[in-house]
C-alpha positions as CSV (number, residue, x, y, z in Angstrom):
1,M,-0.1,0.0,0.0
2,R,3.2,2.0,-0.2
3,A,2.7,3.2,-3.4
4,T,-1.1,4.7,-3.1
5,R,0.2,6.7,0.2
6,A,0.4,10.5,-0.6
7,P,4.6,11.4,-1.1
8,T,6.2,12.6,2.0
9,A,8.3,16.0,2.0
10,S,11.6,13.9,1.4
11,Q,10.0,12.0,-1.6
12,I,8.7,15.5,-3.2
13,Q,12.5,16.6,-2.5
14,N,14.1,13.6,-3.8
15,P,11.6,11.1,-5.7
16,P,12.2,8.1,-4.9
17,P,14.0,5.3,-7.5
18,P,12.9,2.6,-9.3
19,P,12.2,-1.0,-7.3
20,S,16.1,-2.8,-6.8
21,T,17.2,-4.6,-9.6
22,T,18.0,-7.8,-7.2
23,K,13.9,-7.5,-6.3
24,S,13.2,-9.8,-9.6
25,G,14.0,-13.6,-10.2
26,R,13.7,-15.1,-7.2
27,F,13.3,-18.7,-7.1
28,F,15.0,-20.4,-4.1
29,K,14.3,-19.6,-0.2
30,G,16.5,-20.4,2.9
31,G,20.1,-22.4,2.8
32,L,20.2,-21.5,-0.9
33,G,20.5,-17.8,-0.5
34,A,23.3,-18.4,1.8
35,L,25.0,-20.4,-1.0
36,G,24.5,-17.8,-3.4
37,H,26.2,-15.1,-1.2
38,A,29.1,-17.4,-1.0
39,L,29.2,-17.9,-4.7
40,R,28.7,-14.7,-5.6
41,G,31.5,-13.4,-3.2
42,K,34.0,-16.4,-4.7
43,T,33.5,-15.9,-8.3
44,A,33.1,-12.4,-8.8
45,G,35.6,-10.9,-11.3
46,A,37.1,-14.4,-12.0
47,F,36.3,-14.3,-16.0
48,G,36.4,-10.4,-16.6
49,P,39.3,-8.0,-17.4
50,D,41.8,-7.8,-15.3
51,L,41.4,-4.3,-14.6
52,A,37.7,-4.8,-13.6
53,K,38.3,-7.7,-11.3
54,K,38.3,-5.6,-8.1
55,L,35.5,-3.6,-8.4
56,A,33.3,-6.5,-9.9
57,Q,34.1,-8.3,-6.6
58,L,32.8,-5.0,-4.6
59,V,29.6,-4.8,-6.8
60,K,28.8,-8.5,-6.0
61,M,29.6,-8.0,-2.3
62,E,26.8,-5.2,-2.5
63,K,24.5,-7.4,-4.2
64,N,25.0,-9.8,-1.0
65,V,24.7,-6.9,1.4
66,M,21.1,-5.9,-0.4
67,R,20.0,-9.5,-0.5
68,S,20.4,-9.2,3.7
69,L,18.8,-6.2,3.7
70,E,15.6,-7.2,1.8
71,L,15.9,-10.3,4.3
72,V,15.8,-8.2,7.4
73,A,13.0,-5.9,6.5
74,K,10.8,-8.7,5.5
75,E,11.3,-10.5,8.5
76,R,10.8,-7.3,11.0
77,M,7.4,-7.0,9.2
78,E,6.6,-10.4,10.2
79,V,7.7,-9.8,13.4
80,A,6.0,-6.4,14.0
81,Q,3.0,-8.7,13.1
82,Q,3.4,-11.2,15.3
83,L,3.7,-8.8,18.6
84,S,0.4,-7.3,17.7
85,I,-1.2,-10.9,17.6
86,W,0.2,-12.0,20.9
87,G,-0.8,-8.6,22.4
88,E,-4.6,-9.3,21.8
89,A,-4.9,-11.7,24.4
90,C,-2.8,-9.5,27.2
91,D,-4.6,-6.9,29.5
92,E,-6.0,-3.6,27.6
93,D,-3.1,-1.5,28.2
94,V,-0.5,-3.7,27.0
95,S,-2.9,-4.9,24.1
96,D,-3.3,-1.3,22.9
97,V,0.4,-0.6,23.1
98,T,2.0,-3.6,21.4
99,D,-0.5,-3.0,18.7
100,K,0.6,0.5,18.2
101,L,4.3,-1.0,18.8
102,G,3.9,-3.4,16.1
103,V,2.7,-0.4,13.6
104,L,5.9,1.4,13.9
105,L,7.8,-1.6,13.7
106,Y,6.4,-2.5,10.6
107,E,7.0,0.9,9.4
108,I,10.3,0.3,10.2
109,G,10.6,-2.6,8.0
110,E,8.8,-0.6,4.9
111,L,11.8,2.3,5.6
112,E,14.7,-0.9,5.1
113,D,12.8,-1.8,1.9
114,Q,12.9,1.7,0.8
115,Y,16.7,1.8,1.9
116,V,17.5,-1.3,-0.2
117,D,16.0,0.9,-3.3
118,R,18.3,3.7,-2.8
119,Y,21.0,1.5,-1.9
120,D,21.1,0.1,-5.6
121,Q,21.3,3.8,-7.1
122,Y,24.8,3.3,-5.4
123,R,25.6,0.0,-6.5
124,V,24.7,0.4,-10.2
125,T,26.6,3.5,-10.3
126,M,29.4,1.8,-9.0
127,K,28.6,-1.0,-12.0
128,S,29.1,1.7,-14.3
129,I,32.8,2.5,-13.1
130,R,33.2,-1.3,-13.6
131,N,32.1,-1.0,-17.0
132,I,34.2,1.7,-17.8
133,E,37.5,-0.4,-16.4
134,A,36.8,-3.3,-18.6
135,S,36.4,-0.6,-21.7
136,V,39.9,0.5,-21.0
137,Q,41.4,-3.1,-20.7
138,P,41.7,-3.8,-24.5
139,S,43.8,-0.2,-25.2
140,R,46.2,-1.6,-22.2
141,D,46.3,-5.1,-23.9
142,R,46.7,-3.8,-27.5
143,K,49.7,-1.5,-26.3
144,Q,51.4,-4.2,-24.3
145,K,51.3,-6.7,-27.3
146,I,52.6,-4.4,-29.7
147,T,55.4,-3.8,-27.0
148,D,56.3,-7.6,-26.8
149,Q,56.0,-7.9,-30.4
150,I,58.9,-5.1,-30.7
151,A,61.0,-6.5,-28.3
152,Q,61.1,-10.0,-29.8
153,L,61.7,-8.7,-33.2
154,K,64.9,-6.6,-32.0
155,Y,66.2,-9.8,-30.1
156,K,65.7,-12.1,-33.1
157,E,65.7,-9.8,-36.1
158,P,67.5,-6.9,-35.3
159,N,67.2,-5.4,-39.3
160,S,63.7,-6.5,-39.9
161,P,61.4,-3.6,-41.3
162,R,58.5,-4.6,-39.7
163,I,60.1,-2.9,-36.5
164,V,59.4,0.4,-37.9
165,V,55.8,-0.3,-38.9
166,L,55.2,-1.8,-35.4
167,E,56.7,1.1,-33.7
168,Q,54.3,3.7,-35.4
169,E,51.6,1.2,-34.4
170,L,52.6,1.4,-30.5
171,V,53.0,5.3,-30.9
172,R,49.1,5.3,-31.8
173,A,48.3,2.6,-29.3
174,E,49.8,4.9,-26.6
175,A,47.9,7.9,-27.7
176,E,44.7,6.0,-27.6
177,S,45.6,4.7,-24.4
178,L,46.3,8.0,-23.0
179,V,42.9,9.0,-24.0
180,A,41.1,5.9,-22.7
181,E,43.1,6.4,-19.0
182,A,42.3,9.9,-18.8
183,Q,38.5,9.2,-19.4
184,L,38.7,6.1,-16.9
185,S,40.2,8.8,-14.1
186,N,37.9,11.3,-14.8
187,I,34.7,9.4,-14.8
188,T,35.8,7.3,-11.8
189,R,36.0,10.7,-10.0
190,E,32.4,11.6,-11.0
191,K,30.7,8.7,-10.3
192,I,32.3,7.5,-7.4
193,K,31.0,11.1,-5.9
194,A,27.6,10.5,-7.4
195,A,27.6,6.9,-5.8
196,Y,28.5,7.4,-2.5
197,T,26.1,10.3,-2.4
198,Y,23.3,8.1,-3.0
199,Q,24.5,5.9,-0.3
200,F,24.9,8.5,2.5
201,D,21.8,10.7,1.6
202,A,19.8,7.1,1.7
203,L,21.4,6.1,5.1
204,R,21.2,9.3,6.5
205,E,17.4,9.5,5.8
206,H,16.7,6.1,7.1
207,C,18.7,6.9,10.4
208,E,16.7,9.6,11.0
209,K,13.4,8.2,10.4
210,V,14.2,5.0,12.2
211,A,15.3,7.5,15.6
212,I,11.9,9.3,15.2
213,I,10.1,6.2,15.3
214,A,12.4,5.1,18.2
215,G,11.4,7.9,20.3
216,Y,7.7,7.7,19.8
217,G,8.3,4.3,20.8
218,K,9.4,5.1,23.5
219,H,6.1,7.4,24.3
220,L,4.0,4.4,23.8
221,L,5.6,2.5,26.7
222,E,4.5,4.9,29.4
223,L,1.2,4.6,28.8
224,I,1.5,0.9,30.4
225,D,0.9,0.9,34.1
226,D,4.0,-1.1,35.4
227,T,3.0,-0.3,39.3
228,P,2.9,-3.8,40.8
229,V,-0.3,-5.2,42.3
230,T,-1.5,-7.2,45.3
231,P,-2.8,-10.7,44.2
232,G,-6.7,-10.2,43.9
233,E,-6.3,-6.4,43.2
234,T,-7.7,-4.7,40.1
235,R,-5.9,-2.8,37.9
236,A,-7.5,0.9,36.9
237,A,-9.8,0.8,33.6
238,Y,-7.1,1.5,30.8
239,D,-8.1,5.0,29.4
240,G,-4.8,5.7,26.9
241,Y,-6.5,4.7,23.6
242,E,-6.7,8.2,22.5
243,A,-3.4,9.4,23.7
244,S,-2.1,6.0,21.7
245,K,-3.7,7.6,18.7
246,A,-2.3,10.7,19.1
247,I,1.3,9.4,19.6
248,I,0.8,7.3,16.1
249,Q,-0.4,10.8,14.3
250,D,2.4,12.5,16.0
251,C,4.8,9.9,14.5
252,E,3.1,9.6,11.0
253,D,3.5,13.6,10.8
254,A,6.8,13.8,11.6
255,L,7.8,11.2,9.3
256,T,5.6,12.8,6.3
257,N,7.7,15.9,6.9
258,W,10.6,15.2,7.4
259,V,13.6,16.4,4.9
260,T,17.3,16.5,4.9
261,Q,17.6,20.1,5.9
262,K,15.8,19.3,9.3
263,A,18.0,16.5,10.4
264,A,18.7,16.7,13.9
265,V,22.1,15.0,13.4
266,S,24.8,16.8,11.8
267,A,28.7,16.0,11.3
268,K,30.5,19.2,12.7
269,L,34.1,19.5,11.6
270,S,36.7,20.5,14.3
271,T,38.8,23.8,13.3
272,R,41.4,21.6,11.8
273,A,39.6,19.5,9.8
274,R,37.5,22.3,8.3
275,T,40.8,24.5,7.6
276,L,42.4,21.6,5.9
277,S,39.4,20.6,4.1
278,T,38.9,24.2,3.0
279,R,42.4,24.4,2.0
280,R,42.0,21.4,-0.4
281,R,38.9,22.5,-1.8
282,N,40.6,25.7,-2.6
283,N,43.8,24.1,-4.3
284,I,41.0,21.7,-6.3
285,K,39.5,25.1,-7.7
286,A,42.7,27.0,-8.4
287,R,44.1,24.4,-10.8
288,S,40.6,24.0,-12.4
289,E,39.8,27.8,-13.2
290,G,40.4,28.4,-16.8
291,L,40.1,24.9,-17.6
292,D,37.0,23.5,-19.3
293,L,37.6,19.7,-20.4
294,S,33.9,18.7,-20.2
295,G,33.9,17.9,-23.8
296,Q,37.5,16.9,-24.5
297,D,36.8,13.4,-25.3
298,A,33.3,11.2,-26.3
299,P,32.5,8.9,-23.5
300,L,34.7,5.4,-24.0
301,N,32.0,2.8,-24.7
302,D,30.2,4.0,-21.2
303,Q,27.0,2.2,-21.7
304,D,25.5,3.8,-18.6
305,G,26.3,7.4,-18.9
306,W,27.0,9.4,-16.0
307,V,24.3,11.6,-14.5
308,P,24.0,13.6,-11.5
309,A,22.7,12.5,-8.4
310,G,18.9,12.5,-8.6
311,H,18.7,11.7,-12.3
312,H,20.4,8.4,-12.0
313,Q,18.3,5.8,-13.9
314,H,18.4,2.0,-13.2
315,H,19.5,-0.2,-16.0
316,K,20.9,-3.6,-16.9
317,D,24.2,-3.7,-17.8
318,E,25.6,-6.4,-20.2
319,Y,28.7,-7.6,-18.0
320,S,28.5,-11.3,-18.0
321,E,30.2,-11.8,-14.7
322,D,27.2,-9.7,-13.1
323,E,23.9,-11.0,-14.1
324,D,21.3,-10.1,-11.9
325,E,18.8,-12.9,-12.6
326,D,21.1,-15.4,-10.0
327,E,19.2,-19.1,-9.8
328,D,19.4,-18.5,-5.9
329,E,17.4,-15.3,-5.6
330,L,14.7,-15.1,-2.6
331,E,11.2,-15.1,-3.6
332,G,9.7,-11.5,-4.4
333,R,8.0,-10.0,-1.2
334,T,4.5,-8.7,-1.5
335,S,4.9,-4.8,-0.6
336,H,1.9,-4.1,1.9
337,S,1.1,-2.2,4.7
338,V,-1.2,-1.5,7.5
339,L,-0.3,2.0,8.2
340,G,-3.0,4.1,7.2
341,S,-5.8,1.9,7.9
342,E,-8.1,2.2,10.5
343,A,-8.0,-1.5,11.7
344,G,-4.6,-3.3,13.7
345,L,-2.1,-5.3,11.9
346,N,-4.6,-7.8,12.6
347,G,-7.4,-6.2,11.0
348,G,-10.6,-5.2,12.8
349,E,-11.3,-3.6,16.2
350,T,-10.5,-5.6,19.3
351,R,-10.8,-4.5,22.7
352,G,-10.7,-1.1,21.6
353,R,-7.7,-1.6,19.5
354,S,-7.5,1.2,16.7
355,Q,-5.0,1.8,14.0
356,E,-3.3,4.6,12.6
357,A,-1.4,5.4,9.6
358,V,2.1,6.0,9.8
359,V,3.5,7.4,6.3
360,A,7.2,7.2,5.8
């Protein structure tokens, strides 16, 4: 039901990405998932170009991280529902509070599911760097091959006329290699900044919203009367239904209205770190003034095409070593939510239990 909700302030400011590429093609569950993790980690980069092997392994390891995050999100939602089911048989205050806690925990699960989608933006951008690395490898190989041929001829046939031809080819190959290496250097810097901007922005939003939910969850706990009673004594009737509904509504409002500018946690640099960082930025700016290299070369077989953060689109790359349709995929999850309904996690109205929406 998340897709049917009104977008939050954060989603309006930064539209959510498409669903993660790892959420399709699930055929197996359970232990096979762990087997897939191990296989991906060990085989990543085994058959690709040498230059791209290390980054290929990183990309595969990140896929394992995403699969784990998806599983955590799914199981957290199931735990939230079970908490509400258990609470039905308890006293009224415990029953009401556990139902509302189940709502909050379920929302955390949905936030984690959204975080996976944004995490995939980071991973897809890193994959595009790997593709550029793979495209540069042939120019390196060609230059090395010509160099080896020249050395072999000079050893066996020092006066061979082919040496001159090969040396001319080597000059051209070196020029092509210089262009390729420069493009790789430039694009790597652009894309790594974009990739980790995706990840850190997503992580910051996720953690801030989880912290908000945790705070309102503690307010809910205050509604439970934990004063000890003597045997035979009857507790006062529970009168916290309206209070619990109000707390849930406040939590919903806080999540809906959250934007990066309202983040409660900020990374403040020390005077020394700020001075050194400013000096570095000024040095970079001074070196780049007057030089416009934006159009010096056409992209080198960059099928992904770098775009600014916020406009990045998901894609399926053609790097054979990193197929997204692994046979050990978990089965797709149904994306549903009880948030925004008037019934609790278990549906219906039970012992005064009511359900409010928490939008994230």
